[in-house]
Backbone atoms as SQL, in Angstrom:
CREATE TABLE atoms (id INTEGER PRIMARY KEY, chain TEXT, resi INTEGER, resn TEXT, atom TEXT, x REAL, y REAL, z REAL);
INSERT INTO atoms VALUES
  (1, 'A', 1, 'UNK', 'N', 2.377, -1.520, -6.929),
  (2, 'A', 1, 'UNK', 'CA', 3.193, -1.164, -5.791),
  (3, 'A', 1, 'UNK', 'C', 4.180, -2.293, -5.513),
  (4, 'A', 2, 'UNK', 'N', 5.302, -1.919, -4.907),
  (5, 'A', 2, 'UNK', 'CA', 6.297, -2.920, -4.531),
  (6, 'A', 2, 'UNK', 'C', 5.971, -3.496, -3.159),
  (7, 'A', 3, 'UNK', 'N', 6.324, -4.775, -2.996),
  (8, 'A', 3, 'UNK', 'CA', 6.134, -5.469, -1.719),
  (9, 'A', 3, 'UNK', 'C', 7.394, -6.258, -1.396),
  (10, 'A', 4, 'UNK', 'N', 7.775, -6.220, -0.118),
  (11, 'A', 4, 'UNK', 'CA', 8.871, -7.042, 0.390),
  (12, 'A', 4, 'UNK', 'C', 8.260, -8.309, 0.958),
  (13, 'A', 5, 'UNK', 'N', 8.701, -9.434, 0.462),
  (14, 'A', 5, 'UNK', 'CA', 8.259, -10.732, 0.956),
  (15, 'A', 5, 'UNK', 'C', 9.429, -11.292, 1.758),
  (16, 'A', 6, 'UNK', 'N', 9.263, -11.296, 3.074),
  (17, 'A', 6, 'UNK', 'CA', 10.328, -11.670, 4.001),
  (18, 'A', 6, 'UNK', 'C', 10.007, -13.067, 4.529),
  (19, 'A', 7, 'UNK', 'N', 10.840, -14.026, 4.183),
  (20, 'A', 7, 'UNK', 'CA', 10.565, -15.424, 4.492),
  (21, 'A', 7, 'UNK', 'C', 11.592, -15.961, 5.480),
  (22, 'A', 8, 'UNK', 'N', 11.115, -16.721, 6.443),
  (23, 'A', 8, 'UNK', 'CA', 11.992, -17.349, 7.430),
  (24, 'A', 8, 'UNK', 'C', 11.891, -18.862, 7.271),
  (25, 'A', 9, 'UNK', 'N', 13.053, -19.505, 7.144),
  (26, 'A', 9, 'UNK', 'CA', 13.091, -20.951, 6.955),
  (27, 'A', 9, 'UNK', 'C', 12.753, -21.699, 8.242),
  (28, 'A', 10, 'UNK', 'N', 12.138, -22.850, 8.068),
  (29, 'A', 10, 'UNK', 'CA', 11.916, -23.771, 9.180),
  (30, 'A', 10, 'UNK', 'C', 13.250, -24.431, 9.530),
  (31, 'A', 11, 'UNK', 'N', 13.419, -24.784, 10.779),
  (32, 'A', 11, 'UNK', 'CA', 14.634, -25.479, 11.211),
  (33, 'A', 11, 'UNK', 'C', 14.788, -26.783, 10.427),
  (34, 'A', 12, 'UNK', 'N', 15.998, -27.053, 9.982),
  (35, 'A', 12, 'UNK', 'CA', 16.283, -28.318, 9.293),
  (36, 'A', 12, 'UNK', 'C', 15.703, -28.425, 7.899),
  (37, 'A', 13, 'UNK', 'N', 15.364, -27.305, 7.275),
  (38, 'A', 13, 'UNK', 'CA', 14.683, -27.358, 5.981),
  (39, 'A', 13, 'UNK', 'C', 15.625, -27.347, 4.774),
  (40, 'A', 14, 'UNK', 'N', 16.937, -27.374, 4.993),
  (41, 'A', 14, 'UNK', 'CA', 17.868, -27.312, 3.865),
  (42, 'A', 14, 'UNK', 'C', 17.625, -28.411, 2.823),
  (43, 'A', 15, 'UNK', 'N', 17.406, -29.670, 3.197),
  (44, 'A', 15, 'UNK', 'CA', 17.141, -30.679, 2.160),
  (45, 'A', 15, 'UNK', 'C', 15.898, -30.348, 1.318),
  (46, 'A', 16, 'UNK', 'N', 14.847, -29.852, 1.965),
  (47, 'A', 16, 'UNK', 'CA', 13.639, -29.453, 1.220),
  (48, 'A', 16, 'UNK', 'C', 13.937, -28.269, 0.309),
  (49, 'A', 17, 'UNK', 'N', 14.717, -27.333, 0.799),
  (50, 'A', 17, 'UNK', 'CA', 15.088, -26.152, 0.011),
  (51, 'A', 17, 'UNK', 'C', 15.822, -26.587, -1.253),
  (52, 'A', 18, 'UNK', 'N', 16.794, -27.471, -1.114),
  (53, 'A', 18, 'UNK', 'CA', 17.568, -27.917, -2.269),
  (54, 'A', 18, 'UNK', 'C', 16.705, -28.674, -3.270),
  (55, 'A', 19, 'UNK', 'N', 15.812, -29.493, -2.772),
  (56, 'A', 19, 'UNK', 'CA', 14.928, -30.293, -3.633),
  (57, 'A', 19, 'UNK', 'C', 13.937, -29.415, -4.393),
  (58, 'A', 20, 'UNK', 'N', 13.461, -28.373, -3.757),
  (59, 'A', 20, 'UNK', 'CA', 12.399, -27.535, -4.313),
  (60, 'A', 20, 'UNK', 'C', 12.942, -26.342, -5.092),
  (61, 'A', 21, 'UNK', 'N', 14.229, -26.091, -5.029),
  (62, 'A', 21, 'UNK', 'CA', 14.832, -24.895, -5.619),
  (63, 'A', 21, 'UNK', 'C', 14.501, -24.684, -7.096),
  (64, 'A', 22, 'UNK', 'N', 14.554, -25.705, -7.965),
  (65, 'A', 22, 'UNK', 'CA', 14.247, -25.449, -9.380),
  (66, 'A', 22, 'UNK', 'C', 12.849, -24.855, -9.587),
  (67, 'A', 23, 'UNK', 'N', 11.859, -25.359, -8.890),
  (68, 'A', 23, 'UNK', 'CA', 10.494, -24.830, -9.038),
  (69, 'A', 23, 'UNK', 'C', 10.392, -23.415, -8.488),
  (70, 'A', 24, 'UNK', 'N', 11.067, -23.155, -7.379),
  (71, 'A', 24, 'UNK', 'CA', 11.083, -21.817, -6.785),
  (72, 'A', 24, 'UNK', 'C', 11.708, -20.813, -7.759),
  (73, 'A', 25, 'UNK', 'N', 12.858, -21.163, -8.339),
  (74, 'A', 25, 'UNK', 'CA', 13.531, -20.272, -9.284),
  (75, 'A', 25, 'UNK', 'C', 12.695, -20.047, -10.542),
  (76, 'A', 26, 'UNK', 'N', 11.982, -21.054, -10.975),
  (77, 'A', 26, 'UNK', 'CA', 11.121, -20.915, -12.157),
  (78, 'A', 26, 'UNK', 'C', 10.062, -19.832, -11.941),
  (79, 'A', 27, 'UNK', 'N', 9.457, -19.804, -10.753),
  (80, 'A', 27, 'UNK', 'CA', 8.454, -18.762, -10.447),
  (81, 'A', 27, 'UNK', 'C', 9.087, -17.380, -10.403),
  (82, 'A', 28, 'UNK', 'N', 10.296, -17.299, -9.851),
  (83, 'A', 28, 'UNK', 'CA', 10.977, -16.009, -9.802),
  (84, 'A', 28, 'UNK', 'C', 11.350, -15.535, -11.213),
  (85, 'A', 29, 'UNK', 'N', 11.762, -16.465, -12.055),
  (86, 'A', 29, 'UNK', 'CA', 12.087, -16.097, -13.439),
  (87, 'A', 29, 'UNK', 'C', 10.852, -15.584, -14.172),
  (88, 'A', 30, 'UNK', 'N', 9.698, -16.140, -13.871),
  (89, 'A', 30, 'UNK', 'CA', 8.452, -15.659, -14.482),
  (90, 'A', 30, 'UNK', 'C', 8.169, -14.219, -14.062),
  (91, 'A', 31, 'UNK', 'N', 8.352, -13.904, -12.781),
  (92, 'A', 31, 'UNK', 'CA', 8.195, -12.517, -12.319),
  (93, 'A', 31, 'UNK', 'C', 9.193, -11.611, -13.026),
  (94, 'A', 32, 'UNK', 'N', 10.419, -12.089, -13.167),
  (95, 'A', 32, 'UNK', 'CA', 11.457, -11.304, -13.827),
  (96, 'A', 32, 'UNK', 'C', 11.087, -11.044, -15.291),
  (97, 'A', 33, 'UNK', 'N', 10.594, -12.060, -15.981),
  (98, 'A', 33, 'UNK', 'CA', 10.204, -11.915, -17.382),
  (99, 'A', 33, 'UNK', 'C', 9.075, -10.905, -17.545),
  (100, 'A', 34, 'UNK', 'N', 8.236, -10.782, -16.534),
  (101, 'A', 34, 'UNK', 'CA', 7.133, -9.815, -16.557),
  (102, 'A', 34, 'UNK', 'C', 7.611, -8.416, -16.158),
  (103, 'A', 35, 'UNK', 'N', 8.878, -8.285, -15.783),
  (104, 'A', 35, 'UNK', 'CA', 9.414, -7.001, -15.381),
  (105, 'A', 35, 'UNK', 'C', 8.987, -6.558, -13.986),
  (106, 'A', 36, 'UNK', 'N', 8.562, -7.505, -13.135),
  (107, 'A', 36, 'UNK', 'CA', 8.048, -7.157, -11.807),
  (108, 'A', 36, 'UNK', 'C', 9.004, -7.493, -10.671),
  (109, 'A', 37, 'UNK', 'N', 10.072, -8.226, -10.942),
  (110, 'A', 37, 'UNK', 'CA', 11.010, -8.628, -9.891),
  (111, 'A', 37, 'UNK', 'C', 12.099, -7.573, -9.740),
  (112, 'A', 38, 'UNK', 'N', 12.250, -7.048, -8.532),
  (113, 'A', 38, 'UNK', 'CA', 13.284, -6.061, -8.236),
  (114, 'A', 38, 'UNK', 'C', 14.540, -6.768, -7.736),
  (115, 'A', 39, 'UNK', 'N', 14.372, -7.683, -6.783),
  (116, 'A', 39, 'UNK', 'CA', 15.490, -8.474, -6.275),
  (117, 'A', 39, 'UNK', 'C', 14.950, -9.686, -5.538),
  (118, 'A', 40, 'UNK', 'N', 15.810, -10.692, -5.426),
  (119, 'A', 40, 'UNK', 'CA', 15.439, -11.903, -4.695),
  (120, 'A', 40, 'UNK', 'C', 16.705, -12.649, -4.320),
  (121, 'A', 41, 'UNK', 'N', 16.697, -13.252, -3.147),
  (122, 'A', 41, 'UNK', 'CA', 17.828, -14.053, -2.737),
  (123, 'A', 41, 'UNK', 'C', 17.678, -14.551, -1.316),
  (124, 'A', 42, 'UNK', 'N', 18.509, -15.533, -0.967),
  (125, 'A', 42, 'UNK', 'CA', 18.445, -16.123, 0.370),
  (126, 'A', 42, 'UNK', 'C', 19.342, -15.406, 1.369),
  (127, 'A', 43, 'UNK', 'N', 19.086, -15.675, 2.638),
  (128, 'A', 43, 'UNK', 'CA', 19.917, -15.190, 3.747),
  (129, 'A', 43, 'UNK', 'C', 20.776, -16.364, 4.227),
  (130, 'A', 44, 'UNK', 'N', 22.074, -16.382, 3.902),
  (131, 'A', 44, 'UNK', 'CA', 22.935, -17.465, 4.395),
  (132, 'A', 44, 'UNK', 'C', 22.950, -17.487, 5.925),
  (133, 'A', 45, 'UNK', 'N', 23.009, -18.678, 6.476),
  (134, 'A', 45, 'UNK', 'CA', 23.025, -18.838, 7.936),
  (135, 'A', 45, 'UNK', 'C', 24.351, -18.419, 8.551),
  (136, 'A', 46, 'UNK', 'N', 25.392, -18.349, 7.733),
  (137, 'A', 46, 'UNK', 'CA', 26.706, -17.899, 8.190),
  (138, 'A', 46, 'UNK', 'C', 27.192, -16.819, 7.231),
  (139, 'A', 47, 'UNK', 'N', 28.175, -16.066, 7.630),
  (140, 'A', 47, 'UNK', 'CA', 28.647, -14.910, 6.881),
  (141, 'A', 47, 'UNK', 'C', 29.564, -15.309, 5.731),
  (142, 'A', 48, 'UNK', 'N', 28.966, -15.887, 4.680),
  (143, 'A', 48, 'UNK', 'CA', 29.715, -16.229, 3.474),
  (144, 'A', 48, 'UNK', 'C', 28.738, -16.472, 2.333),
  (145, 'A', 49, 'UNK', 'N', 29.266, -16.404, 1.112),
  (146, 'A', 49, 'UNK', 'CA', 28.437, -16.595, -0.087),
  (147, 'A', 49, 'UNK', 'C', 27.814, -17.993, -0.150),
  (148, 'A', 50, 'UNK', 'N', 28.619, -19.016, 0.156),
  (149, 'A', 50, 'UNK', 'CA', 28.144, -20.400, 0.106),
  (150, 'A', 50, 'UNK', 'C', 28.207, -20.988, 1.508),
  (151, 'A', 51, 'UNK', 'N', 27.071, -21.034, 2.204),
  (152, 'A', 51, 'UNK', 'CA', 27.086, -21.499, 3.588),
  (153, 'A', 51, 'UNK', 'C', 27.187, -23.010, 3.748),
  (154, 'A', 52, 'UNK', 'N', 27.203, -23.759, 2.646),
  (155, 'A', 52, 'UNK', 'CA', 27.319, -25.213, 2.735),
  (156, 'A', 52, 'UNK', 'C', 26.224, -25.806, 3.598),
  (157, 'A', 53, 'UNK', 'N', 26.611, -26.713, 4.496),
  (158, 'A', 53, 'UNK', 'CA', 25.645, -27.413, 5.341),
  (159, 'A', 53, 'UNK', 'C', 24.955, -26.507, 6.354),
  (160, 'A', 54, 'UNK', 'N', 25.497, -25.303, 6.592),
  (161, 'A', 54, 'UNK', 'CA', 24.846, -24.371, 7.515),
  (162, 'A', 54, 'UNK', 'C', 23.517, -23.903, 6.942),
  (163, 'A', 55, 'UNK', 'N', 23.418, -23.886, 5.618),
  (164, 'A', 55, 'UNK', 'CA', 22.158, -23.553, 4.961),
  (165, 'A', 55, 'UNK', 'C', 21.799, -22.080, 5.031),
  (166, 'A', 56, 'UNK', 'N', 20.509, -21.846, 5.086),
  (167, 'A', 56, 'UNK', 'CA', 19.966, -20.505, 5.004),
  (168, 'A', 56, 'UNK', 'C', 18.928, -20.294, 6.108),
  (169, 'A', 57, 'UNK', 'N', 18.709, -19.034, 6.432),
  (170, 'A', 57, 'UNK', 'CA', 17.707, -18.718, 7.461),
  (171, 'A', 57, 'UNK', 'C', 16.426, -18.180, 6.855),
  (172, 'A', 58, 'UNK', 'N', 16.429, -17.932, 5.559),
  (173, 'A', 58, 'UNK', 'CA', 15.236, -17.402, 4.905),
  (174, 'A', 58, 'UNK', 'C', 15.583, -16.754, 3.584),
  (175, 'A', 59, 'UNK', 'N', 14.641, -15.963, 3.079),
  (176, 'A', 59, 'UNK', 'CA', 14.815, -15.305, 1.787),
  (177, 'A', 59, 'UNK', 'C', 14.130, -13.951, 1.803),
  (178, 'A', 60, 'UNK', 'N', 14.542, -13.113, 0.856),
  (179, 'A', 60, 'UNK', 'CA', 13.900, -11.829, 0.644),
  (180, 'A', 60, 'UNK', 'C', 13.569, -11.702, -0.834),
  (181, 'A', 61, 'UNK', 'N', 12.336, -11.319, -1.110),
  (182, 'A', 61, 'UNK', 'CA', 11.894, -11.061, -2.481),
  (183, 'A', 61, 'UNK', 'C', 11.245, -9.683, -2.471),
  (184, 'A', 62, 'UNK', 'N', 11.644, -8.838, -3.393),
  (185, 'A', 62, 'UNK', 'CA', 10.979, -7.552, -3.583),
  (186, 'A', 62, 'UNK', 'C', 10.454, -7.553, -5.005),
  (187, 'A', 63, 'UNK', 'N', 9.137, -7.396, -5.124),
  (188, 'A', 63, 'UNK', 'CA', 8.508, -7.467, -6.439),
  (189, 'A', 63, 'UNK', 'C', 7.265, -6.590, -6.477),
  (190, 'A', 64, 'UNK', 'N', 6.818, -6.336, -7.679),
  (191, 'A', 64, 'UNK', 'CA', 5.636, -5.503, -7.892),
  (192, 'A', 64, 'UNK', 'C', 4.385, -6.377, -8.007),
  (193, 'A', 65, 'UNK', 'N', 3.354, -5.963, -7.287),
  (194, 'A', 65, 'UNK', 'CA', 2.048, -6.624, -7.330),
  (195, 'A', 65, 'UNK', 'C', 0.970, -5.553, -7.345),
  (196, 'A', 66, 'UNK', 'N', -0.222, -5.876, -7.837),
  (197, 'A', 66, 'UNK', 'CA', -1.297, -4.878, -7.875),
  (198, 'A', 66, 'UNK', 'C', -1.706, -4.383, -6.482),
  (199, 'A', 67, 'UNK', 'N', -1.636, -5.298, -5.504),
  (200, 'A', 67, 'UNK', 'CA', -2.023, -4.938, -4.139),
  (201, 'A', 67, 'UNK', 'C', -1.493, -5.993, -3.167),
  (202, 'A', 68, 'UNK', 'N', -1.689, -5.734, -1.880),
  (203, 'A', 68, 'UNK', 'CA', -1.192, -6.634, -0.836),
  (204, 'A', 68, 'UNK', 'C', -1.783, -8.032, -0.970),
  (205, 'A', 69, 'UNK', 'N', -3.065, -8.118, -1.279),
  (206, 'A', 69, 'UNK', 'CA', -3.710, -9.429, -1.416),
  (207, 'A', 69, 'UNK', 'C', -3.059, -10.249, -2.525),
  (208, 'A', 70, 'UNK', 'N', -2.710, -9.600, -3.616),
  (209, 'A', 70, 'UNK', 'CA', -2.053, -10.316, -4.722),
  (210, 'A', 70, 'UNK', 'C', -0.663, -10.794, -4.319),
  (211, 'A', 71, 'UNK', 'N', 0.063, -9.969, -3.574),
  (212, 'A', 71, 'UNK', 'CA', 1.391, -10.372, -3.089),
  (213, 'A', 71, 'UNK', 'C', 1.273, -11.552, -2.136),
  (214, 'A', 72, 'UNK', 'N', 0.287, -11.510, -1.257),
  (215, 'A', 72, 'UNK', 'CA', 0.073, -12.611, -0.311),
  (216, 'A', 72, 'UNK', 'C', -0.292, -13.897, -1.046),
  (217, 'A', 73, 'UNK', 'N', -1.166, -13.795, -2.024),
  (218, 'A', 73, 'UNK', 'CA', -1.575, -14.983, -2.783),
  (219, 'A', 73, 'UNK', 'C', -0.380, -15.579, -3.528),
  (220, 'A', 74, 'UNK', 'N', 0.441, -14.720, -4.125),
  (221, 'A', 74, 'UNK', 'CA', 1.623, -15.205, -4.837),
  (222, 'A', 74, 'UNK', 'C', 2.557, -15.925, -3.872),
  (223, 'A', 75, 'UNK', 'N', 2.805, -15.320, -2.716),
  (224, 'A', 75, 'UNK', 'CA', 3.725, -15.896, -1.732),
  (225, 'A', 75, 'UNK', 'C', 3.229, -17.240, -1.213),
  (226, 'A', 76, 'UNK', 'N', 1.945, -17.374, -1.007),
  (227, 'A', 76, 'UNK', 'CA', 1.392, -18.633, -0.495),
  (228, 'A', 76, 'UNK', 'C', 1.564, -19.786, -1.476),
  (229, 'A', 77, 'UNK', 'N', 1.661, -19.465, -2.755),
  (230, 'A', 77, 'UNK', 'CA', 1.811, -20.496, -3.786),
  (231, 'A', 77, 'UNK', 'C', 3.272, -20.806, -4.111),
  (232, 'A', 78, 'UNK', 'N', 4.197, -20.115, -3.464),
  (233, 'A', 78, 'UNK', 'CA', 5.606, -20.370, -3.733),
  (234, 'A', 78, 'UNK', 'C', 5.947, -21.816, -3.365),
  (235, 'A', 79, 'UNK', 'N', 6.706, -22.506, -4.206),
  (236, 'A', 79, 'UNK', 'CA', 7.071, -23.894, -3.911),
  (237, 'A', 79, 'UNK', 'C', 7.750, -24.083, -2.552),
  (238, 'A', 80, 'UNK', 'N', 8.581, -23.129, -2.132),
  (239, 'A', 80, 'UNK', 'CA', 9.210, -23.243, -0.818),
  (240, 'A', 80, 'UNK', 'C', 8.152, -23.198, 0.287),
  (241, 'A', 81, 'UNK', 'N', 7.179, -22.344, 0.155),
  (242, 'A', 81, 'UNK', 'CA', 6.107, -22.247, 1.162),
  (243, 'A', 81, 'UNK', 'C', 5.295, -23.544, 1.187),
  (244, 'A', 82, 'UNK', 'N', 4.926, -24.027, 0.024),
  (245, 'A', 82, 'UNK', 'CA', 4.102, -25.230, -0.072),
  (246, 'A', 82, 'UNK', 'C', 4.839, -26.474, 0.436),
  (247, 'A', 83, 'UNK', 'N', 6.164, -26.500, 0.257),
  (248, 'A', 83, 'UNK', 'CA', 6.963, -27.660, 0.681),
  (249, 'A', 83, 'UNK', 'C', 7.321, -27.619, 2.162),
  (250, 'A', 84, 'UNK', 'N', 7.113, -26.475, 2.809),
  (251, 'A', 84, 'UNK', 'CA', 7.454, -26.363, 4.225),
  (252, 'A', 84, 'UNK', 'C', 8.838, -25.804, 4.498),
  (253, 'A', 85, 'UNK', 'N', 9.502, -25.281, 3.468),
  (254, 'A', 85, 'UNK', 'CA', 10.805, -24.641, 3.680),
  (255, 'A', 85, 'UNK', 'C', 10.611, -23.381, 4.522),
  (256, 'A', 86, 'UNK', 'N', 9.628, -22.576, 4.143),
  (257, 'A', 86, 'UNK', 'CA', 9.347, -21.345, 4.874),
  (258, 'A', 86, 'UNK', 'C', 8.401, -21.623, 6.030),
  (259, 'A', 87, 'UNK', 'N', 8.840, -21.285, 7.224),
  (260, 'A', 87, 'UNK', 'CA', 7.998, -21.423, 8.409),
  (261, 'A', 87, 'UNK', 'C', 7.099, -20.200, 8.584),
  (262, 'A', 88, 'UNK', 'N', 7.651, -19.037, 8.219),
  (263, 'A', 88, 'UNK', 'CA', 6.903, -17.790, 8.385),
  (264, 'A', 88, 'UNK', 'C', 7.178, -16.887, 7.193),
  (265, 'A', 89, 'UNK', 'N', 6.124, -16.217, 6.723),
  (266, 'A', 89, 'UNK', 'CA', 6.247, -15.274, 5.617),
  (267, 'A', 89, 'UNK', 'C', 5.561, -13.977, 6.031),
  (268, 'A', 90, 'UNK', 'N', 6.302, -12.882, 5.950),
  (269, 'A', 90, 'UNK', 'CA', 5.771, -11.564, 6.252),
  (270, 'A', 90, 'UNK', 'C', 5.829, -10.737, 4.975),
  (271, 'A', 91, 'UNK', 'N', 4.750, -10.053, 4.664),
  (272, 'A', 91, 'UNK', 'CA', 4.700, -9.240, 3.452),
  (273, 'A', 91, 'UNK', 'C', 4.367, -7.810, 3.847),
  (274, 'A', 92, 'UNK', 'N', 5.204, -6.895, 3.352),
  (275, 'A', 92, 'UNK', 'CA', 5.027, -5.480, 3.676),
  (276, 'A', 92, 'UNK', 'C', 5.144, -4.642, 2.411),
  (277, 'A', 93, 'UNK', 'N', 4.370, -3.561, 2.324),
  (278, 'A', 93, 'UNK', 'CA', 4.591, -2.634, 1.221),
  (279, 'A', 93, 'UNK', 'C', 6.029, -2.115, 1.299),
  (280, 'A', 94, 'UNK', 'N', 6.607, -1.839, 0.136),
  (281, 'A', 94, 'UNK', 'CA', 8.004, -1.418, 0.067),
  (282, 'A', 94, 'UNK', 'C', 8.109, -0.218, -0.857),
  (283, 'A', 95, 'UNK', 'N', 8.805, 0.818, -0.403),
  (284, 'A', 95, 'UNK', 'CA', 9.038, 1.997, -1.227),
  (285, 'A', 95, 'UNK', 'C', 10.521, 2.054, -1.568),
  (286, 'A', 96, 'UNK', 'N', 10.828, 1.841, -2.838),
  (287, 'A', 96, 'UNK', 'CA', 12.224, 1.895, -3.289),
  (288, 'A', 96, 'UNK', 'C', 12.664, 3.350, -3.378),
  (289, 'A', 97, 'UNK', 'N', 13.772, 3.657, -2.727),
  (290, 'A', 97, 'UNK', 'CA', 14.334, 5.001, -2.762),
  (291, 'A', 97, 'UNK', 'C', 15.661, 4.999, -3.518),
  (292, 'A', 98, 'UNK', 'N', 16.522, 4.036, -3.257),
  (293, 'A', 98, 'UNK', 'CA', 17.802, 3.917, -3.949),
  (294, 'A', 98, 'UNK', 'C', 17.943, 2.522, -4.515),
  (295, 'A', 99, 'UNK', 'N', 18.724, 2.223, -5.493),
  (296, 'A', 99, 'UNK', 'CA', 19.340, 3.193, -6.383),
  (297, 'A', 99, 'UNK', 'C', 18.311, 3.786, -7.306);
């Protein structure tokens, strides 16, 4: 089943986000290689592609997991979560309708 992993950044976490980004992307690439990643990306803090020093307010990941517990376990091990970039993580089942 698909799950939406909705992550909210901690205030002032941009330096941690930048430092931890390579490890975070590596985990996402592994999901992609397994054919389980539907989409992933950050939420810019301002309305533009590159928010610069404004940073990000969080991220969204939609991926396939066997069950909710597996999605939660995966999310807890994310480098951003472990480093303190993410202050809050919400995981919900997701039903893809389009495209």
